[in-house]
C-alpha positions as MATLAB code, in Angstrom:
seq = 'MRKLNILEMNRISAEQYKQVAKTPLTVVLDDVRSTYNVGSVFRSADAFRIERICLCGITPQPPHPEIHKTALGAELSVEWTYNTNTLQQVTQLKAEGYTLYAVEQAEGSIMLNQLAPQLPAKCAIILGNEVKGVRQDVIDQCDACIEIPQYGTKHSLNVSTAAGIVMWEMMLRLKM';
ca = [
     106.715  166.580   24.992;
     110.917  165.307   25.469;
     112.110  162.413   27.154;
     114.560  162.746   29.689;
     117.864  162.297   29.637;
     120.052  159.846   32.424;
     120.656  162.970   34.443;
     117.244  164.944   34.070;
     116.292  161.651   36.326;
     117.420  162.240   39.280;
     118.409  158.531   40.454;
     119.535  157.947   42.741;
     122.552  155.517   43.384;
     123.095  152.585   44.667;
     124.686  153.083   47.842;
     121.976  156.099   48.475;
     119.210  153.132   48.010;
     120.678  151.197   50.371;
     120.197  153.851   52.703;
     116.128  154.980   52.012;
     112.636  153.114   53.330;
     111.931  149.911   51.250;
     108.191  148.568   50.916;
     107.645  146.432   53.603;
     107.951  143.477   50.884;
     109.924  140.364   50.903;
     110.221  138.638   47.597;
     110.720  134.688   47.254;
     111.881  133.213   44.163;
     111.768  128.945   44.419;
     113.226  127.439   42.070;
     113.530  129.849   39.558;
     115.670  128.590   36.678;
     116.424  131.108   34.299;
     119.058  133.682   35.167;
     117.139  136.026   32.805;
     114.319  135.944   35.214;
     116.311  136.199   38.368;
     117.737  139.294   36.634;
     114.558  141.048   35.621;
     113.092  140.485   39.318;
     115.649  142.552   40.586;
     115.734  145.423   38.219;
     111.423  145.054   38.968;
     112.580  145.094   43.145;
     114.913  148.146   42.762;
     112.381  150.226   41.046;
     109.583  149.454   43.574;
     111.937  149.640   46.408;
     111.260  146.019   47.637;
     113.467  145.709   51.197;
     114.796  141.879   49.971;
     114.833  139.037   47.181;
     115.245  135.974   49.118;
     116.346  132.759   46.272;
     116.126  129.368   47.130;
     116.916  125.946   45.915;
     118.044  125.854   42.041;
     117.466  130.233   41.187;
     120.544  131.528   40.133;
     122.436  133.725   42.052;
     124.850  137.168   42.132;
     127.443  137.386   40.850;
     126.711  136.155   37.679;
     127.024  138.014   33.705;
     123.243  136.772   32.749;
     121.408  138.145   35.829;
     123.551  141.357   35.264;
     122.746  141.872   31.601;
     119.064  142.003   32.953;
     119.254  143.017   36.253;
     122.036  146.548   34.970;
     123.271  146.275   38.235;
     120.119  146.321   40.502;
     121.633  142.843   42.103;
     123.945  145.465   43.753;
     121.539  147.902   45.313;
     118.602  145.513   46.457;
     119.483  143.088   49.479;
     119.288  139.428   48.747;
     119.958  136.167   50.306;
     119.877  132.230   49.484;
     118.765  129.340   50.924;
     118.925  125.985   49.654;
     115.545  125.297   50.800;
     112.282  126.974   50.402;
     109.893  125.306   52.917;
     112.703  126.504   55.436;
     112.794  130.092   53.824;
     109.447  130.759   54.424;
     109.610  129.013   57.754;
     111.912  131.446   58.757;
     109.972  134.202   57.233;
     106.508  133.085   59.028;
     108.890  132.695   62.890;
     109.601  136.770   61.848;
     106.236  137.695   61.656;
     105.622  137.957   57.445;
     102.515  137.413   56.180;
     102.952  134.765   53.586;
     101.686  135.065   49.690;
     102.091  132.370   47.050;
     101.157  133.698   43.601;
      99.897  130.734   42.294;
      96.455  130.000   40.862;
      94.985  127.584   43.303;
      91.245  126.915   45.412;
      90.476  130.397   47.140;
      92.789  132.392   45.568;
      92.686  136.010   46.223;
      92.567  138.256   43.010;
      95.152  140.685   43.249;
      93.010  143.875   42.473;
      90.667  142.760   45.658;
      93.761  142.251   47.920;
      93.891  144.471   51.044;
      96.386  143.534   53.191;
      96.535  144.500   57.157;
      98.639  147.853   58.010;
     101.270  147.709   58.549;
     102.299  144.601   57.237;
     105.477  143.087   56.744;
     104.702  140.737   53.475;
     106.736  137.761   51.817;
     105.289  137.114   47.860;
     106.294  133.521   46.739;
     107.077  133.054   42.865;
     107.733  129.451   41.255;
     109.068  127.331   39.075;
     108.670  128.414   35.371;
     106.958  125.223   34.897;
     106.103  123.882   37.855;
     104.852  127.046   40.029;
     104.863  127.314   42.877;
     105.408  123.764   44.973;
     102.554  122.317   47.179;
     104.229  122.039   50.433;
     105.737  125.587   50.404;
     101.979  126.807   49.325;
     100.782  124.764   52.420;
     102.645  127.000   54.479;
     101.156  130.136   53.149;
      99.019  132.471   54.368;
      96.394  132.675   50.987;
      97.766  132.676   47.470;
      97.306  135.765   44.921;
      96.413  135.036   41.324;
      96.618  137.980   38.686;
      93.558  137.996   36.823;
      93.889  136.959   32.923;
      91.524  136.931   30.364;
      93.250  135.969   27.438;
      93.558  132.097   26.178;
      96.818  131.917   28.116;
      96.461  130.866   31.724;
      99.851  131.794   33.096;
     102.557  135.038   32.591;
     106.332  134.911   32.758;
     107.693  134.191   36.558;
     108.983  138.119   35.975;
     106.093  139.261   34.429;
     103.796  138.121   37.559;
     106.772  139.217   39.740;
     106.121  142.871   38.503;
     102.665  143.228   38.304;
     102.350  141.871   41.905;
     104.934  143.859   43.467;
     103.319  146.992   41.957;
     100.123  146.584   43.299;
     102.238  145.170   46.824;
     104.199  148.631   47.105;
     100.711  150.404   46.343;
      99.077  148.676   48.744;
     101.361  149.030   51.199;
     103.271  152.189   50.939;
     104.197  153.843   54.086;
];
């Protein structure tokens, strides 16, 4: 076995990325405060060809050197928008026909491994602040909450780690 070099990986350019079909998934970041977490979400979104990221509230926006440090340029390929108000953003997505999933531990949460979105689907996942999670008024607008099964002593994951896990699983379920 031999590790591939960068040229052997046949990666597409940022311009080509903008032209290819995307996973019909939008990621909403609700008051995520860390630029490094935001950059990591961009990088995972690029890897799984997510259609866009909606940055909301206090969530930092590109261009920013710390976002770029972890995104490695994915902030240039993945479409993104900014809205000062997360509730306004999810209301708009709902009006556009998106099924909204908060990634949160809540009464009646659906375990991620049991999620079966209706296809074809336009879905959005909402991930919250590193300390407080997704706000209750935002959860109230969602169709369901998704919970990542956890088996250790901790009850939460880093927001960018959770985003990557959920994006991967949603990509598998929504891939066209």
